[in-house]
C-alpha positions in Angstrom: 0.0 0.0 0.0 1.4 3.4 -1.0 1.6 5.9 1.7 0.3 9.4 0.9 2.4 12.4 2.0 0.3 15.3 0.8 1.1 18.9 1.6 -1.2 21.9 1.8 0.9 24.8 0.6 -1.3 27.7 1.3 -4.6 28.8 2.9 -6.3 29.1 -0.5 -5.7 25.5 -1.2 -6.7 24.5 2.4 -10.1 26.4 2.1 -10.8 24.7 -1.2 -10.2 21.3 0.3 -12.2 22.1 3.4 -15.1 23.4 1.3 -15.2 20.2 -0.7 -15.2 18.1 2.5 -11.8 16.6 1.7 -10.4 17.4 5.2 -13.3 16.1 7.3 -16.2 17.9 8.8 -16.3 21.7 8.6 -18.8 24.4 9.0 -20.4 25.8 5.9 -18.0 28.0 3.9 -18.7 30.6 1.3 -16.0 32.1 -0.8 -17.9 35.3 -1.6 -20.5 37.3 0.3 -22.9 36.9 -2.6 -22.7 33.1 -2.3 -23.5 33.5 1.4 -26.5 35.8 0.8 -27.9 33.6 -2.0 -27.6 30.5 0.3 -30.3 31.8 2.5 -28.2 31.1 5.6 -29.4 33.3 8.5 -27.1 32.3 11.4 -24.0 34.0 12.6 -20.8 33.9 10.5 -17.1 34.7 10.7 -15.1 36.5 8.2 -11.6 35.0 7.6 -8.7 36.0 5.4 -6.9 33.8 2.9 -3.5 34.9 3.9 -1.9 33.8 7.2 -2.5 36.2 10.1 -5.2 37.0 12.6 -7.5 39.0 10.4 -10.8 37.6 11.3 -14.1 38.7 12.8 -16.6 36.3 14.5 -20.2 36.2 15.5 -21.4 38.5 12.8 -25.0 38.8 11.5 -25.2 38.8 7.8 -26.6 42.4 7.9 -23.3 43.5 9.5 -21.0 42.1 6.7 -20.7 45.2 4.5 -19.6 47.3 7.5 -17.2 44.7 8.7 -15.7 44.3 5.3 -15.3 48.1 5.2 -13.3 48.0 8.5 -11.0 45.3 7.1 -10.5 47.2 3.9 -9.3 50.2 6.0 -6.6 47.8 7.4 -5.5 47.2 3.8 -7.2 43.8 3.3 -8.7 42.9 0.0 -12.3 41.7 -0.1 -11.2 39.2 -2.8 -9.1 37.4 -0.2 -12.0 37.1 2.4 -14.2 34.1 2.9 -17.0 33.4 5.3 -17.9 30.4 7.4 -20.7 29.4 9.7 -19.8 30.5 13.3 -20.1 28.1 16.1 -21.5 29.1 19.5 -18.6 29.5 22.0 -20.8 28.1 24.8 -20.7 24.7 23.1 -16.9 24.5 22.8 -15.4 21.7 24.9 -11.9 21.6 23.3 -9.8 23.6 20.8 -6.8 21.6 19.7 -3.8 21.6 17.4 -2.4 18.2 16.6 0.8 17.4 14.8 2.7 14.2 14.2 6.0 13.9 16.0 8.7 11.4 17.0 6.5 10.7 20.1 3.6 9.7 17.7 1.8 13.0 18.1 1.9 16.3 20.0 -1.1 18.4 20.9 -1.6 21.9 22.2 -5.1 22.3 23.5 -7.4 24.4 25.6 -11.0 24.5 26.8 -11.0 28.2 26.2 -12.0 29.8 22.9 -8.4 31.1 22.3 -5.6 28.5 22.0 -3.2 31.2 23.3 -5.0 31.3 26.7 -4.3 28.6 29.2 -3.0 26.2 26.6 -1.6 22.8 27.6 0.8 20.5 25.7 0.8 16.7 25.7 2.7 14.2 23.7 2.5 10.5 22.7 0.1 8.2 24.5 -1.0 11.0 26.9 -2.0 13.1 23.9 -3.9 10.2 22.3 -5.6 9.5 25.7 -6.7 13.1 26.1 -8.2 13.3 22.6 -10.0 9.9 23.0 -11.3 10.7 26.5 -12.7 14.1 25.4 -13.7 13.6 21.8 -14.3 9.8 21.7 -12.8 7.0 19.6 -14.8 7.7 16.5 -13.6 11.3 16.3 -10.0 10.2 17.1 -10.1 7.8 14.2 -11.2 10.7 11.9 -8.1 12.7 13.0 -5.9 9.7 12.4 -7.3 9.4 8.9 -6.6 13.1 8.1 -3.1 12.8 9.7 -2.3 9.8 7.5 -3.0 11.8 4.4 -1.3 14.9 5.6 1.4 13.6 8.0 3.5 16.8 8.1 0.5 19.1 8.7 -1.0 20.7 11.8 -4.6 19.8 12.2 -6.6 22.4 14.0 -10.0 21.2 15.3 -12.6 21.8 17.9 -14.9 19.5 19.8 -18.3 20.6 21.0 -20.9 19.4 23.5 -23.5 19.1 20.8 -23.7 18.9 17.0 -22.8 22.3 15.6 -22.1 21.7 11.9 -23.3 19.1 9.5 -24.7 17.1 12.5 -21.3 16.6 14.0 -19.7 17.6 17.3 -16.1 17.8 15.8 -15.1 20.5 13.4 -11.9 20.6 11.4 -10.8 24.3 11.1 -7.5 24.0 9.3 -5.0 21.4 8.1 -1.9 23.3 7.2 1.8 23.2 6.3 2.1 26.9 5.8 
């Protein structure tokens, strides 16, 4: 059996794969605001940017999108590089995690807060696997293993929620990246 060693070279490629469902479960994603409007979606959304960096806004009503895009344009960001995704309610978040393959099998950085930079913890090897399985369950762990086998050198950013939040699933893949 041939082993895949695929790489995701940029955020544009990653969003395309995520939108097609090739990276596991994701929230709904719209590449243009017109696509979002025509979808009839009425929930809250986030605006993300296709270049690395922390240019995003969350928990936005669709009626607020033009004003928020205007604010981002003032910062020099191009609307052509913005995309939109369904926003998940922060009160449902149980775990936010970054997983990467390592010489100890895998390393994780995780938190139960909304921001991975706050109160983050690190674990490696069997301890990391045990944490993921105990919080997210075996089925979700196996989904992560499948993604990691296709993209072994990538960071997998995911969240686990206390209820189904997107596509009838409690786990969401936010990014799989090498960039």
